[in-house]
C-alpha positions in Angstrom: 127.1 101.1 105.2 129.6 103.8 104.2 132.0 102.5 106.9 131.6 99.0 105.5 132.3 100.2 102.0 135.5 101.9 103.0 136.7 98.9 105.0 136.0 96.6 102.0 137.9 98.9 99.6 140.8 99.2 102.0 140.9 95.4 102.4 141.0 95.0 98.6 143.8 97.4 98.4 145.8 95.5 101.1 145.3 92.2 99.3 146.3 93.8 96.0 149.5 95.2 97.6 150.4 91.7 98.9 150.0 90.3 95.5 151.8 93.1 93.7 148.6 94.3 92.0 146.7 97.5 92.1 143.1 98.3 91.6 142.6 99.8 88.2 139.4 101.6 89.2 137.5 102.6 92.3 135.5 99.4 93.1 133.6 100.9 96.1 130.0 99.9 95.7 127.4 102.4 94.6 125.0 102.9 97.4 121.5 103.9 96.1 119.6 103.3 99.3 119.9 104.8 102.8 123.6 104.4 103.8 122.9 106.1 107.2 120.5 103.3 108.2 122.0 100.3 109.9 121.3 97.0 108.1 122.3 93.4 108.7 122.4 92.6 104.9 124.2 93.9 101.8 121.9 95.9 99.6 120.6 94.3 96.4 121.1 96.7 93.6 118.4 95.0 91.5 115.7 95.3 94.2 112.6 97.2 93.3 110.0 97.7 96.0 106.6 96.1 95.3 103.8 98.6 94.6 101.5 98.9 97.6 97.8 99.3 97.4 97.3 100.5 101.0 99.3 102.3 103.7 102.1 100.4 105.5 100.2 99.6 108.7 97.7 97.5 106.7 99.8 96.0 104.0 100.3 92.6 105.6 96.6 91.6 105.4 95.2 93.7 102.5 95.2 92.2 99.1 98.2 93.2 96.9 97.8 95.3 93.7 98.8 92.2 91.7 95.9 90.2 93.2 93.4 93.0 92.8 94.4 93.6 89.2 93.2 90.1 88.4 89.7 90.9 89.5 89.7 94.1 87.6 90.1 92.2 84.3 87.0 91.4 82.2 88.1 87.7 82.0 87.8 87.4 85.7 84.2 88.3 85.9 83.8 91.9 85.1 81.0 92.2 82.6 81.3 96.0 82.1 82.7 99.2 83.4 80.1 99.3 86.2 80.9 95.8 87.4 83.3 95.9 90.3 84.2 92.2 89.9 83.5 89.2 92.3 86.2 90.1 94.8 84.6 93.4 95.5 80.9 92.4 95.2 80.8 88.7 96.2 80.0 87.2 99.6 77.8 90.1 100.5 76.3 88.7 103.7 79.8 88.0 105.2 81.2 91.3 104.1 78.2 93.2 105.3 78.5 91.5 108.7 82.0 92.8 109.2 81.2 96.5 108.6 78.9 97.1 111.6 81.6 95.6 113.9 84.1 98.0 112.5 81.8 100.9 113.1 80.6 99.8 116.5 81.9 99.8 120.1 85.0 98.0 121.4 84.8 94.2 121.2 86.1 91.0 119.5 85.1 89.5 116.2 86.3 86.0 115.4 86.3 85.1 111.7 86.5 81.4 111.4 85.9 78.4 109.2 87.5 75.4 107.6 90.6 75.6 105.5 90.3 77.7 102.3 86.8 79.0 103.1 87.8 82.6 102.6 88.7 84.0 106.0 91.7 85.9 104.8 89.8 87.2 101.8 87.1 88.6 104.0 89.7 90.4 106.2 91.8 91.5 103.2 88.9 93.1 101.5 87.8 95.0 104.7 91.3 96.1 105.4 91.9 97.4 101.8 88.5 99.2 101.6 89.1 101.0 104.9 92.4 102.5 103.6 92.2 106.1 102.4 95.0 105.5 99.9 93.3 102.5 98.4 89.9 104.3 98.0 91.4 107.2 96.1 93.7 105.1 93.9 93.2 105.6 90.2 93.4 101.8 89.8 90.8 100.8 92.3 88.6 103.9 92.9 86.0 102.9 90.3 85.6 99.4 91.6 85.3 100.7 95.2 82.7 103.2 94.0 80.5 100.3 92.7 80.8 98.1 95.8 77.5 97.6 97.6 77.6 100.5 100.1 76.6 98.3 103.1 79.7 96.2 102.6 82.2 99.1 102.6 83.8 100.0 106.0 84.5 103.6 106.9 87.8 105.2 106.0 90.3 104.4 108.7 88.1 101.8 110.3 91.1 99.5 110.6 94.1 101.0 112.4 96.6 98.2 111.8 96.5 94.7 110.3 99.1 92.0 110.8 99.4 88.3 110.0 100.5 85.8 112.7 101.9 83.4 110.0 105.2 82.0 111.2 105.5 84.5 114.0 106.3 83.9 117.7 104.4 85.7 120.4 107.0 88.3 121.0 107.5 89.1 117.3 103.7 89.5 116.7 103.3 91.7 119.8 106.3 93.8 118.8 105.0 94.4 115.3 101.5 95.3 116.5 102.9 97.8 119.1 105.2 99.4 116.6 102.5 99.8 113.9 100.3 101.5 116.5 103.1 103.8 117.6 103.7 102.3 121.0 107.2 101.9 122.5 108.6 99.3 124.9 108.6 100.0 128.6 112.2 99.9 129.7 111.2 98.9 133.2 110.0 95.5 132.2 111.9 92.4 133.3 112.2 91.0 129.8 111.4 91.8 126.2 107.9 90.3 126.3 106.9 92.2 129.5 108.4 95.4 128.2 106.3 95.3 125.0 103.2 94.2 126.9 103.6 97.1 129.3 104.4 99.6 126.5 101.3 98.6 124.6 99.2 98.7 127.7 100.5 102.2 128.5 99.8 103.3 124.9 96.2 102.0 125.0 95.6 103.8 128.3 96.7 107.2 127.1 94.4 109.8 125.5 93.4 109.1 121.9 90.8 107.5 119.6 89.7 103.9 119.5 92.0 101.5 117.6 91.0 98.5 115.5 93.6 95.6 115.3 93.2 92.9 112.7 95.2 89.6 113.2 95.0 87.1 110.3 96.1 83.4 110.3 96.3 82.9 114.1 96.6 79.1 113.6 99.7 79.6 111.5 101.7 81.2 114.3 104.6 79.2 115.7 102.7 78.8 119.0 99.1 79.9 118.6 98.1 79.2 122.2 100.9 81.3 123.5 99.8 84.1 121.1 96.3 84.0 122.6 97.7 84.1 126.2 100.6 86.6 125.8 99.4 88.9 123.0 95.6 88.8 122.6 94.4 88.2 126.2 96.2 91.3 127.6 94.0 93.4 125.3 90.9 92.3 127.2 91.2 95.2 129.6 90.8 97.6 126.7 87.7 96.0 125.2 85.3 98.4 126.9 84.6 102.1 126.5 85.2 104.7 129.2 82.5 105.6 131.7 80.4 108.6 130.6 81.8 110.8 133.4 85.4 109.6 132.8 87.9 111.7 130.7 88.5 110.4 127.1 91.1 107.7 127.0 92.4 105.3 124.4 90.6 102.5 126.2 88.6 101.2 123.3 90.0 98.4 121.2 88.2 96.4 118.4 90.0 93.1 117.8 89.4 91.0 114.7 91.0 87.6 114.6 90.9 85.1 111.7 91.4 81.5 112.9 90.9 78.1 111.3 88.4 75.8 112.9 86.7 72.5 112.1 83.0 72.1 111.3 82.8 68.6 112.7 83.8 67.0 109.4 87.5 67.7 109.2 88.6 67.0 112.7 89.9 69.3 115.4 92.5 72.0 114.9 95.3 71.6 117.5 95.9 74.7 119.5 99.7 74.2 119.0 99.2 74.7 115.3 101.8 76.5 113.2 105.1 75.0 112.3 106.3 74.3 115.8 103.5 74.6 118.3 103.0 72.5 121.3 99.8 70.7 120.1 97.3 69.5 122.6 94.3 68.9 120.4 92.1 71.6 121.7 90.6 73.8 119.0 91.9 77.4 119.0 88.4 78.8 118.5 87.3 77.4 121.9 90.4 78.9 123.5 89.6 82.3 122.0 86.0 82.1 123.1 87.1 81.3 126.7 89.5 84.3 126.6 86.8 86.6 125.1 83.4 85.3 126.3 81.5 88.2 124.6 83.2 87.7 121.2 81.1 87.7 118.1 81.7 84.7 115.7 81.4 84.9 112.0 81.7 81.6 110.1 82.9 81.6 106.5 81.8 78.0 105.8 78.1 78.2 106.6 75.1 77.3 104.5 75.6 80.3 102.2 78.9 78.9 101.0 77.4 77.0 98.0 75.9 80.1 96.7 79.2 82.0 97.1 81.0 79.2 95.2 78.5 79.5 92.3 79.1 83.2 92.2 82.9 82.7 92.2 82.8 80.2 89.4 80.5 82.4 87.3 82.8 85.3 87.8 85.8 83.3 86.6 84.0 82.2 83.4 82.1 85.3 82.3 83.7 86.6 79.2 86.0 83.6 78.7 86.0 82.6 75.0 86.5 78.9 75.8 83.2 78.9 77.7 81.1 80.7 75.1 77.9 78.7 74.4 77.8 76.9 77.7 75.1 77.4 80.3 77.3 79.1 82.9 74.7 79.0 85.6 74.5 75.2 85.3 78.3 74.9 85.2 78.6 77.0 88.3 76.0 74.9 90.1 77.8 71.7 89.1 81.2 72.9 90.3 79.8 74.2 93.5 78.3 70.8 94.3 81.5 69.0 93.4 84.2 71.1 95.0 81.9 72.1 97.9 83.7 74.1 100.5 87.3 74.4 99.4 87.5 77.1 96.7 86.9 80.5 98.3 90.4 81.5 99.4 90.9 84.6 97.3 93.1 83.8 94.3 94.4 80.7 96.2 96.2 78.1 94.2 94.3 75.2 95.8 91.0 76.8 95.0 91.9 77.6 91.4 93.1 74.0 91.0 89.9 72.6 92.3 87.9 74.8 90.0 90.0 73.8 87.0 89.6 70.1 87.7 85.8 70.3 88.0 85.5 72.6 85.0 87.4 70.0 83.0 84.9 67.4 84.2 82.0 69.7 83.2 83.3 70.0 79.7 83.8 66.2 79.5 80.3 65.6 80.6 78.8 68.1 78.1 77.4 70.4 80.8 
């Protein structure tokens, strides 16, 4: 960037000389960033980095501080200092189901359900709570301390977490490899094979087990290709070493969130994303074919109604406008009306659905 700044200044001087003008002051830009690092863009002097709640390797999937602050406010459901809020304490069965997998042997966990049933919320919570920075943060430590213990993963249980949203296979593979610390193998025939080989070499070298979380698989540009080119190659690392073998980094836990139908909303095409190839076959089936021993955790099962009630009650507790209402009855009414579309954490669609039905509850005198 220093070179660019000098060239820009020299060009301005040359133009000024042609026009018979001179620069009245040194207009070279003030560089407050890292001028020794190459960049394809001009720096924005007004940019301020967003505060992070977790370490960089988990930031793509973990909830943001802004999201979490909402759930630490009394109006969002905290009834006292010892109440961690719905985000930390709700959906106990699902959250408790994730923890044993993150403590267990190598394998695959598929978190699936219909749209807005809370897949990303379940992963985001687990990723955040596994992060050492998050657990010791002055902002969130108290809430974490009051979480049901059986729903809290071990520190470091998630090695890296990424989202597939709008990513092509090579891009997703590259970011996973880089976050793990792997390097491309220069002997590969193309970029994809170089990163595949590099990740394979990394996972075969001595070291501890790794846990990779991939959210929003169905939002990739080509989800089927992601399964084939990024996820399936990990299958050879989904088993631990033989007892007599030397310790190797052969163990991989893979957690994937993918949308699927429940028979009521039609199939999810495996092309998905914004430019996939389609084909009409559900991605969940493709994943189960690729990983026959995978565990499946549905976020839209029979417990969803109870979870919706808890979510609505948490939103209304402490709200002055709802003082005097039977909140338990209101929550039951909303849960029955909006059904299975409100549990994406802090999602606009879910909030809108709740607002609509709460308005109806008021109108009906509930």
